[in-house]
Wavefront OBJ file of the C-alpha trace (Angstrom):
o trace
v -5.588 -13.066 -8.532
v -4.905 -12.037 -5.006
v -7.129 -13.559 -2.206
v -9.656 -10.983 -0.885
v -8.837 -8.629 1.958
v -10.281 -9.487 5.409
v -12.269 -6.346 5.128
v -13.795 -7.483 1.778
v -15.220 -10.459 3.553
v -16.598 -9.097 7.011
v -20.413 -8.823 6.572
v -21.824 -6.053 4.717
v -23.267 -4.773 7.666
v -19.847 -4.439 9.403
v -17.842 -3.503 6.679
v -20.380 -0.587 6.454
v -19.839 0.165 10.054
v -16.223 0.047 9.642
v -16.244 2.873 6.840
v -18.463 4.849 9.064
v -15.713 5.044 11.564
v -13.428 5.475 9.449
v -14.803 8.735 7.877
v -15.963 10.067 11.140
v -12.317 9.448 12.229
v -11.266 11.342 9.453
v -9.069 8.326 8.603
v -6.876 8.310 11.409
v -7.411 5.954 14.238
v -6.837 2.352 12.833
v -5.321 1.008 15.829
v -8.996 1.428 18.067
v -10.321 0.279 14.479
v -8.604 -2.550 14.740
v -9.758 -3.171 18.432
v -12.908 -2.706 17.689
v -13.005 -5.288 14.994
v -11.314 -7.499 17.353
v -14.468 -6.936 19.915
v -17.170 -7.987 17.373
v -15.004 -11.305 16.896
v -12.747 -10.394 13.649
v -9.155 -10.653 13.803
v -8.057 -8.016 11.471
v -4.581 -5.679 12.346
v -4.512 -2.316 12.254
v -2.014 -2.643 8.752
v -4.991 -4.226 6.567
v -7.362 -1.238 8.441
v -5.016 1.307 7.374
v -5.113 0.220 3.474
v -8.282 -0.677 3.409
v -8.998 2.934 5.210
v -6.843 4.471 2.161
v -8.185 2.609 -0.289
v -11.812 4.176 0.531
v -10.374 7.595 0.416
v -9.518 7.194 -2.625
v -12.162 6.307 -4.003
v -14.664 8.284 -2.093
v -12.005 11.202 -2.991
v -12.546 10.060 -7.086
v -16.550 9.965 -6.571
v -16.229 13.977 -4.952
v -14.041 14.712 -8.397
v -16.627 13.241 -10.785
v -19.341 14.487 -9.218
v -17.875 18.426 -8.933
v -17.086 18.097 -12.624
v -20.435 16.905 -13.392
v -21.503 19.881 -11.588
v -20.048 22.264 -13.944
l 1 2 3 4 5 6 7 8 9 10 11 12 13 14 15 16 17 18 19 20 21 22 23 24 25 26 27 28 29 30 31 32 33 34 35 36 37 38 39 40 41 42 43 44 45 46 47 48 49 50 51 52 53 54 55 56 57 58 59 60 61 62 63 64 65 66 67 68 69 70 71 72
């Protein structure tokens, strides 16, 4: 099994704030988010933030699709 990603190992409150920032930025601005994490003491590259952002976006889309289907 592959090791957990650096973002998955972040404290819950930092990861929650990252999630909020990703959503607010429309899943863009990975360089700025990587710099924000560095300012908070976490050395995580823009590519890792990008992969995490894409996965989060997919999960949110799947939840919305299931919610919409349940409403029908």
